N, C-alpha and C positions, 0 to 999 in steps of 0.2 A: 584535433592537433593541427597546428599551423602547417600549411602546404609546403612552405620552404623547408621547415624542420623535417617534415615527413620525407621529402625528396632527398634531403641531406642525409638522413639515416639510411635510406635505401642506397644512396651512393657509397657511403662508408661500408655497408655490408657487401656491396658488389665489389669494392676494391679489395676487401679482405677475403672474399669467398674462395679464390683459387688456392689459398694457403690451407684450406680444410677440405676442399672438394676437388674432384678431377677436373682440370681446366677444360678439356675437350667437351665433357658433358655440359659444363656451364656455358661454353660458347655455343653449343647446339641449342641450349635453352634460350640464350639471348637472340639467336637468329629467328627462332620460332616466335619469341615475344614480339620482335619487330614485325614479323609477318602478320601476327594476329592484330597488332595495333594498326597496321596499314589497312587490313581488311575491315577493322572496326570503323575506320574513317569513312568508309563507303557505306556500310550497312547501318552503323550506329548513329551516324550524323547526317547521312544523305538519304537513308531509307532504301538503298539499292542492294538487293541480295544477289551477289555474283557467285555462280558456281564454277567460275573459270579461273580463279586465282592461282590454281596449280600451274596454269600455262605461263604466267609471269614468273612464278617462283622457280619452276624447273627450267623453263626456257632461258632465263637469265643465267642460271647455274651452268647450263651447257655452253652458252656463248662465252661466259667468263672463263670457264675451265679450258675451253678450246683455245681462247686467245692467249692465256698464260702458258699453256702446255705446248701447243703447236706453233703459234705465231711468235712466241717469245716476247710478248709485250710485258712491261713492268706490271707488278701486282696491282698497283692503284689504277692503272689504265684498264686492266682486265675487269676490275670491280665497276669502274665507270661504264665500260662497254656493256656489262651485264645489266646495270641499272637502266641504261638507255634502251637496251633490248626489251626490258620489262615495260618501259614507257611506250615504246613503239608498238608492241603487241597490244598494249592497253588502248592505244589510240585507234588502231585498226578495229579491235573488238568493240570499243566504245562507239565508234561511228556506225557500226552495224547494229548494235543492240540498244543504244541509249534512247531511241525514239519509241521503244516498247516499254510497257510497264508490267509490274507484278510477275506472275509466273512466266510470261512470254519473254521478258528480259532475262530471267534466270535460265530458261531453257536455251536461249540463244548463246549465252556465255558458256554454258555447259557443252553445247554442240561444237562451238569454235575451239574450246579447250581440248576436246577429244580429237579434233582434227590435228591439233598440234602434237598430241600424244602419238598419233600414228605417224606423223612426220619424224618425231624423235625415234620411233621404233624402227623406221626404215632408213633414215639418213646414215650415211657411212661414218661420219665423224663422231656420232653419239655412242657407237659401240653396241647399239641394239639392246638386247636383254642383258648383256654384260656390263653396259654402262661405260661412261668415260672415266677411265682409271688413271691414276698417277699424276694428278694435278699438283704441280709444285707450289710451295708457298712463296718462294722467292724472297726478295727484299723490298720493303716498303720505302719509297722515296730514294731507293738506291743504297741505303745504309742501315736500315732497321731490319735485322735478320729475323724473319718470322718462323724459322725452324723450331725455335723455342716455344713450347705451349704457353708459358707464362707471358712472354712478349706478345704473342698473337692474341692472347686473351684480352689484354688491355687495349689492343687495337680494335678488336671486335666490340669491346665494351664502349669505346669512344664512338664507333659507328652506330651502335644501338642507341646511345644517348643522343647523338646528333639527330638520328631519325625520329626518336621519340619527341625531342624538343621541337622539331619541325611540325610534327603532327599537333602538338599542344598549341603551338603558335598559330597554325592554320585554323584550329577549332575556335580559338578566341579572337580571330581576325574578323573584319567585316565579311570577308568571303565565307568564313565558317558560319557566321550568323545567317547568311543567305541559304547555305546548305541545310541548316536546321529548319529554316522556314519552309524549304521545299519538302523536307521530310514530314513536317507537321501538317502543312496544308498547301499542296502544290498549286491548285487553282488560284488561291489567294496570292501566292508568290507571282504567278503569271499576271494577275490583275494589277499588281503593283509595278509591272513593267520589266520584271527580270526575265532575261533570256534563260529559261530553266534548262533547256537542253545543253546550252554552252556551259553552265555551271556544273551540271551532272558530268559532262564529258571531262572537264578539268579535274573534278574530284576523282573520276575513274582513272585518268592518266596518272595523277599524283599517287593514288593508291597502288597502281600497277608498278610505278617506278620504285616506290619504297619496298614493295614486295620483291621486285627484281634485285634490289640491293641486299635484302635478306637472303634470297636464294643464291646470289653470287658469293656472299660471305660464307654461307653454309658449305658451298662447294669447295671453297678455299680451305676452310677449317678441316673438313673430313678428307679432302684429297681425291674425291670422286663425285660423280653425278650419275644418278640412275633414273630409270623410268618411273620409279615410285614418286618422284617429285613432280612429274607432269601428269600423273594419273588422277582421275576425278576424285578418288578417295582422299587425296591431299587437300582438295578444296573442301571436302566434308569435314576433314580434321580441323581446319582453321575455323569453320563454322562452329564446331563443337567447343573449341578453345574460347571463342568469343562469347558464346552463350553461357558456358560454365562460369567464366570470370565475371561477366556483366556487360551486356550489350549497351552501347552508348555511354559507357563510363571510361575515364581516361586510363585508370590503372587495371581495370577488369581484365582486358585481354592478356596482360602480362601475367596476372594471377592464373588465368585459365591455361595459358601456355605452360607455365611452370608445373601445374598440376598434371596436365595430360602427358607432358614429356617425362616427368618423374614416374608416372604410372607405367609408361611404355618401357622405361629403362630400369626401373628399380622395383617393379612389382614382384618379380621373382625373388629378389633378396628379402623383401618384406614378407613374402609367403614362407620362405625358408626360416626366417626368424620366428614367425608366428607358430610354425610347425614345431620348432625347437622349444618354444615356451609352453605351448598347449599340448604338445605330443599328438596333435591331430594331423595325420598324414595328408589330408585333403589340401591343406594350405600349400604343400609343395607344388601343387599343380597351378597355383595362381599365375605363375609366370607365363603359362601357356594360354591364359584366359584374359589377356589384355583387352581384346575387342569386346568381350562380354562385360568386363568391369567398366570400361569407358561408356559402353552402351547403357549400362545400368545408371551410371552417373548422369548421363544425358537425360534419361527418362525422369530421374529424381528432380533434376533442375527444371525441366519443363513442367512437371506436375506441382512441385512444392516451392521451388525457388526461381520463379519466372524472370526475376530481375538479375539472376546470377548471384554469385557470392558477394562481390563488391557492391552490386546494386542493392541487394537485400540489407547489407550492413549500412550503406548510406541512407536507405529508406528508414531503417530502425533508428538511427541517430537523428534523422530529420524529424521523425515523429516525437522523439523525446526532447528535441530542442525547443526552448521557450519561444523562439522566434519563428518556428516552423509554420505557424498559421498566418504569418504576415507576408 
């Protein structure tokens, strides 16, 4: 299928989706899809496995929520501040971690993210374990009332599309080609004269900024921000989304995010439906077994679908294509 046609179909489906599904659920899905795409820019195209992306996601949500609620700034300014917060945390974390490779890089990002978690736990404005509650949606640009779920959905959709377009543009730019070269063969990239650390840092900060945008938008949509978003398990969740959908593919992280978020929110309903159809009471307990089911999916993907869902589909069609050998 032609790429433009494929994206066009996806856009039409996204525009019609809130007429058949709950808009808040769809907005949450869009935020996590952007989160996963931003993470994939780093791991899928630069080869850097960060276990600290929860710091950008949750930290930006706290700052954006506090700015809109307590400081009274306009909604768009709050989102911008959240995005800049993600970029700033990414810059600090990147400067400390980027000169290490492999597991050492991953562990540094995890340690720094956990430091931010404890800051969020103790800071007075975050609300501690109760979280930052009552974040108002306000008005976008002073006249677009975001109190309506439908109105906010199309704003969030526009934000997600803009973020996705920026990622796609980055991947296909000369900068993106250098990132791919670093992932494939870093010593060769160095020998060609590229300042590898600078490129890594730029990719890290861009990924952090887009993650911050996703976190800020999620806080606005739900009206609260909690410690869950800055916990290390959130970093693990986005790794799972990316691997399930397809590491290093453009659409894969979106597919992975949709699957994981649907499982987290709709598994109980699916279990109840299966119990009603099959009369097997065990299915009623599926809603309490989300972690087990997502863990099982992760194991299956690692063992049987190592390219992820989209990666395996692309590989299958690539094998069948008459030009695949050229």
